[in-house]
C-alpha positions in Angstrom: 6.1 128.1 -89.8 5.8 131.7 -92.0 2.4 130.1 -93.5 0.7 129.8 -90.4 1.6 133.3 -89.0 -1.2 134.7 -87.2 -3.4 131.5 -88.2 -5.0 129.1 -84.8 -2.0 127.9 -82.5 0.6 130.4 -83.3 -0.9 133.7 -82.0 1.2 135.6 -78.9 -2.4 134.9 -76.8 -2.2 131.2 -77.9 1.6 130.7 -77.0 0.9 132.4 -73.4 -1.7 130.2 -72.7 0.1 127.0 -73.5 3.0 128.1 -71.2 0.6 129.0 -68.3 0.0 125.2 -68.2 3.8 124.8 -68.2 4.5 127.3 -65.8 1.4 125.5 -63.5 3.8 122.3 -63.5 2.6 120.5 -66.5 5.0 118.6 -68.5 5.2 118.2 -71.9 6.4 115.0 -72.4 6.5 114.6 -75.8 8.9 117.4 -76.2 10.9 115.7 -73.7 11.7 112.5 -75.2 11.7 114.3 -79.2 13.8 117.4 -78.7 14.8 119.2 -81.5 13.0 120.5 -84.7 10.3 119.1 -86.7 8.5 117.2 -84.5 5.2 118.0 -85.7 1.6 116.6 -85.5 -0.3 118.2 -88.4 0.4 118.7 -91.9 -2.5 120.7 -94.0 -3.4 118.8 -97.2 -4.3 121.5 -99.2 -0.7 122.8 -99.2 0.6 119.4 -99.3 2.9 120.3 -95.9 3.4 116.7 -95.5 6.0 115.9 -98.2 7.6 119.3 -97.6 8.0 118.3 -93.7 5.9 121.7 -92.9 3.9 121.4 -90.5 2.7 122.3 -86.7 2.6 120.8 -83.2 -1.1 120.8 -82.2 -1.6 117.6 -80.7 -0.1 117.7 -76.9 0.3 115.4 -74.2 1.0 117.3 -71.1 1.3 115.6 -67.6 1.2 116.5 -64.0 4.5 115.7 -62.1 3.4 112.7 -61.0 2.2 111.7 -64.3 5.6 112.5 -66.1 7.9 111.1 -63.4 5.9 107.3 -65.1 6.6 108.6 -69.0 9.0 106.1 -70.3 8.8 107.2 -74.0 6.9 109.6 -76.2 6.6 110.1 -79.4 4.5 110.9 -82.9 3.8 108.3 -85.7 4.7 109.8 -88.8 4.1 106.5 -90.3 0.3 106.5 -89.6 0.0 110.1 -91.2 1.5 108.4 -94.7 -0.9 106.8 -97.1 -4.1 107.3 -98.9 -7.2 108.2 -96.8 -4.6 109.4 -93.6 -5.9 112.0 -91.2 -4.3 115.4 -91.6 -2.8 114.6 -87.9 -0.5 111.5 -86.4 -0.8 109.7 -83.3 1.1 111.0 -79.9 2.2 107.9 -78.4 2.9 108.2 -74.3 4.4 105.3 -72.7 4.1 105.0 -69.3 5.5 102.4 -66.3 3.4 100.8 -64.4 
């Protein structure tokens, strides 16, 4: 995380704005279903961050309380990030009950 200090998505202002969504009642459904460290959605290609497992989580799935209650699973698909020509972001997957 030191590499990203004072860069996008980690400034106090950006963190405060994100926290405002959570304080308003929106749920970070990926975090609820995949707790712990190392839950990233972005890895810088120029610094070879993916093989070093040094990333950032900058792609989110926020849900209202009603929608969050329907979430049965959520994850980040790291496999899609592997291989030649892959995006520097991994897909965020959310499963919903009917």
